[in-house]
N, C-alpha and C positions, 0 to 999 in steps of 0.2 A: 301416478302407482303408489296403492296405496302401503305404507309400514306395514301391513301383514303379506302383502304382495312381496314388497323388497324382505319381507322373512322367509317369504316361503321360498324365495326362489333361493334364496343363501345359504340355505339350508343344505340345498345339493353341489354350492360353487366350489366346497374348497378352500384350500388355505389362502385367502387375500394377499394377492401379493403386490408392490408398487408400481402402478403402471399412469403413462399421461394420457392413456387409449380407453381406461375404464371411461364407460360411458356415465350420463349420472343419473344412478336407477331410481331418483323422484320426478325425474323429468318425462313431459309425453314429447318423445320428439317428431310425433305429428303435429301438434301445435302450431300457432303463429309465433314466429321469435326467431333474430336476427342469429348466424352462427358465425365465427371463426371457423376456418377447418385445415387444417395442417398433415400434406399428406409426402412420404420420405419413398426415394427410390430403394427398393430394395438392394442392400449392402452399399447404401450411401455412393453412389455412384455416383460421378457428375456428366447424368446422360441431359439434362435440359438446356446445357451453356454452360459461358462462362462471363466473371464479373470482370470490366473494364472498366477504367476510370481512377481516379484520386480520392483516395478515401477523407482527406483532409480539405477538400474543393466544395467550395459554398452551394448551396442546393440553386436550384436553375443553369449554375453554369454548366458549358460543354463539358468541362469535364467529370462531369457527377458524378457516384459512381450508378450501375446499371448492367445489365444484361443482356448479349447475345443470345439468340437463343438459336439453337441445333435445328433443325426440320423436325424431330419429334417433340422438343421444348413446344414449338412451336403447333404442331399438331395435339398436343396437348392441353396449354392456353385454348383452342378454337373448343376443344370437347368442354371444356369447362363453361365459356362462353354460350355452349349449345344447350347448358341441361335445363334452360327453360323451354327450349321447344319441348322436350319429356317432358316435364315438371311443369306447367304454365304457372303451378302456385307458387310456384320460387322465382326470385329477382337475383341476379346474379349483380353482387353491389360492386368486387374488386376480385381482382388476380394480383397475386407477383410471385413470378416464377422465380427461381432458385437453381442453381446447380444440380442440385442432390436433392429436391424437396419444393414443395410448394406451397402456398397459404392461401387461399380464397374467402372472401365474406358471402357471402346466402342468408338471403332473407323471404322467408317461407310465410306468405301474405295470407296464403288459405290455408283451411285443415288441410294434411298431405293424406293420401290415400295408404299412404305407405311413412314405415320408420326412416327415417336419415339417412341412417346406415345404407338401405336398398337405395337410394340414390345415388350415394358414393361408389356404392360396386355396382351400380351400372354407370354410372362414369367410370369406372378403371377397366371398367368391360371394354368400354369405348376404347381406352386409350390403347389395349393392349391390342384391339381390331387396328387402330392406328400404327402400333409399331410395328405390329405383323406386316403390313403393308409397303414400310420403309425398309424394310429388313429385303420384301420380297422384288424393291425396287432396285434392292444396291444389288443383289445376288443374280439378277439380271444384267445388270450394268456390270459386274465383273467378269462372267460366264465368258461374254470372249474374249478374251483378258487371259483367262484361264487355259483357253485352247492355244494359243500363241507360244507355249511354253512349255513342254513337257516336264513335267516331277516339281509343279510350282505348288506352294504352299495354300489350304483353300485357303478361302477368305473370312474372318469370322468378322464379323457385324457391329460397327460400333454400335449399336442397338440394344444388343444380346446382354445381360447380366451375370457377369461371371458365377455361376454356383454349382455346384456339383447335377448331374442331373441322370437318371436311374440308367439311361442307356451311353455307353463309353463313345464319344467324341460327338453327344447329340447336345448343343444349344437349351441353355435354361431359358424360358423367354419371361420368366417374371421380370415385369417391370417396380411396382411398388411391393413397399414391404406389406407385412399384414396390418391391417386396423387402420387408425386415423385419431389423429386429437380432435376434440371440439372445444370452441368457448363458448359460452352463450351470454348473450347481452342480455346482462340487468339492469344497465339503466343508461338510455342514450347519450351520454355521457361519454358511454364510454366508446362512439364509434368512430369519431374524431381521433380517439386514441390508439384502435387499430388502424386506421387509415392509415394512420403515421408510420405504425411500426410497418405497416406492408410497406410503405413506401420506401422508410428509412434501412430497408433488410439490406439489401446492396454495398451501401456504407457499413455498415453493421461487420460484415462478413468481411471487407477491405483493413476492417480493421481489429478484429482478429487474428488476420494474419498479417497483419504490422504490429500488434499487442500478443501475442497468442499466451504470454506470461500472466499475463493481467487477464485475460480474459476467457480462457478456459477454466475451468474447474483443478482443481487436485486434493490431493487425500492421503489423509495417513502422515499429518503434519504436527509432529509431536513437538507440543510448548511443555516446558513443565511435568504435570502429570495425567495432561490430556492428551490426546488425539485429534484431530480434527481435520475436516474438509472445507472448502473454502473456495471462494474467486477474488480475485482482487490482485494488489501489489504488495507481495510477502517482503519485499523492501521494508515499508513501514515497521516490522518486526524490529529491524536493527539502528533503527533514531536511536539518539543518542539520551531524548528525554521524550517520554511516554507517560500523558497519567490517566487514571482511572477517572474516567465520572459514575462519582457516586452524589444524587440526588434525595435527600431526600423526603419523603411524602407529607412531612408534618409540615413546608413550608410553604409560605403564601403564596402570590401573587408578585408581589416585591420583590419579596426574599429570593425568589428564583430567578424574576429579573437581572439581582444583583450575582447571583452561581454563574449564568449565565453570559455575563456580561467581565466574569472570570477568567472563565472556561477559556474564552474566544481569545483574548489575551497572549492567555498562555499559548494555544495554537498560533496563532500571527507570529508569535516567536522564537515557534521551530518545534512546539510539545506535539507530539500526536497524540490524539486523544482516543482513548480504547473505552466502551460500555455498551453495556447488554440492553441501553435505551428502555427501562422497564417503568421506574416512577412517570409520572407525568412531567417533572424538571432534567429528567433526565434526556428524555426525549427532544422538549426543548432546547436542550444543551446543542446536541448532536444534529435536529435538524437545521438551527441558526448555524453549526459549522459545516455543516456538506453543503449546506447556500450560499456561503461563502468560498467553495471552493478548498477547505481548506482540508489537510489528511487527516482521513478516522479510522478506527478500527470497529468492526463494530461481530457481535457475537450473535449469533442466532437463534433461534428455539428449532427450528428449521434445518438438516443439510442439504446436502447435496449430491445431485447424479451426474452420470458421467456428458448427461445432453444440456444440462443446466446450463443458465445462462443470466445475466442480470440483467433486472428489466427495467423501463425508461432512463432514467437521467441517471441510474443505478451504472449503467451500460457505459456513459460518456466518463463517468466519477473514474469509473476502472481506468479504461483507456486513457485517461491524463495520470493514472498512478495514485489518486489520494483518495482511495478507498480499498478496504481491507472489511469481507466478510467474512465469517468464520464459525464452524458449528463444530458441538461435542459428538453430536448425536444424526441417525441411519435419516434421512430422507422419509417422510411421508406425506399421500397427497391428501387428510383427509385435516381442516380445522382443529389444532388440540388447543386445549385450555393450557396455559403456562403455571404450574403449582407454583410454589410458595419458595415450596424446598428448590426447585427448579432457579426461581428469582434467589435464591441464597449464595446457591452453584455458580450461576451465570457472573456475577459480582464478583465471585469469588476467583473466576476464573481470569475477568477485567486485572488481576491486582497479579496475581500469575502474570499475565501475560507482561506486564508494566517493570517485572521485577526479575524475570528473565532474561538472561541474556544471550 
């Protein structure tokens, strides 16, 4: 889609609101490309199954976290794997069912005759039919029991999403929430990352349940003169020793190495390093400390939403309690260039965090 076409559409779009389900307005969703799709159950009800296993078990072990699917979960998974039968241009690469949502990877190998959104809409329709069929089977099995004892309460199907309906006592049959989230593969290096993310989802969920205070976003945390949203171990803010990492852009590589060694030694002695990691030297210090598993607090330009979660290695660092990410600003989807004023402000925040008791 050209810039002119995008501008023409935006003219009537109204106020733009933050959303993880917004499509890329510059991308043609019919063209050859890989996508990771995420769909949520309406109301986030755990209709697809339950996670079992040990969050701390090794991969490949018998106790590795995994999902035990309900009949509905199995039906939805089967419907996803059948997408190729309706659209031979698409290869289904992977699927990971979760209790209240699902992830899948699709490879559009040839130009689609329709927008990818229509493919997802058709998939949802197929799942809705499977849901209705299971409800009918459940109702048929329950009816003989209802006749045995007069006055028994009506059976409410486990497959019904409890939302208000137009008619009293009429169940609402929504399965998936409106819309979906997509990620577009930009490099083949990302594919193994996606595949690992899908496989690791059950373990991550169990870790969230084991460490909810470290892995779920929080809001309105007042530190000095600023209010922050964030994710991670807030106990790092109570450490007796905290040090702001400030490294001048004027330093050469040798001098940056010396500063890195100095800060790293402080961290090994129990000091929590705090930084916005703006300059190349600050980035190097924080990266080395992160790789060493040392406790750090990072100030970020982008804020968090209620559904935000740590990415990649950040997740494990938060689960171990050695990472805290903070932002004084609201979340935004678009990539924004950091201003010099923001840089100065974030460095002052790092100092304030270290000085506030």
